[in-house]
N, C-alpha and C positions, 0 to 999 in steps of 0.2 A: 368829267370823271368821280368829280367828287359829288355833281348833285344824288347822283344814286346813293351813294351814302344816306343821306338823306333822309331816306322813301327807307319803309320797312315792306311794304308789299312786291313780292319780287316782277310783280304788270306794272308797277310806276318802273323801277330798278332794270328791266330790260327795255321801257321804252325810253331814257335815257341813253342806257348802252348802244340802241338801235340810233339813236339820233347823231350821237359822237360816230359809227359807223358810217355813218351818212354823211355828216359833214368834213370828215377827216376819213376817206377810205383809204387813205396807205398808213394810217397807225394802226397795227395789230392787237391792240388794250380793245379797243370796242368790240373790233370782231369777236374776240376770243371770248369779252365779258357779254357778248349775247348768245354765243355757244354754250359758254357755264350755266346760264338762265334756264336756256333752253333744256340740258341734260336733265335738271333738278327738274324743269316740268313733263320730262322724258319725250322730249319732239327729238328722237335722238336724227333723226334725217336732217333737219332742219338745223341739228347742231350742228352735224357732222359740214352741212356748207357753210356755214360761219368759220369754224377752225381753220377749213382748207381757205377761206381767205384773210382770217389770220395769219395762215401759214405765207402764203401768197406776198404777205405783205414783211413777213422775218423770219424768211425761212432757212431753218436751222436752228428755230428756238425749240429744248431743251424741252420749257411749258407746254406749248405747243402740239410739239409732238404725244409728250404725255397727254392728253387732251387728244388728241386722232387719236 
């Protein structure tokens, strides 16, 4: 996750977060960060799917609920 902060290009950050979400599918942070980047790119449907995966991994999180 730290590696994403080393990039200024959101597409590179997205790639890092997608890798995290793939390698650690039960960690909500990767999915949540993927969703956040997708929102910035105006890809709302894809972001919603990522936030739903985050919610499944960490149900009841206020942060995820806000993003949803």
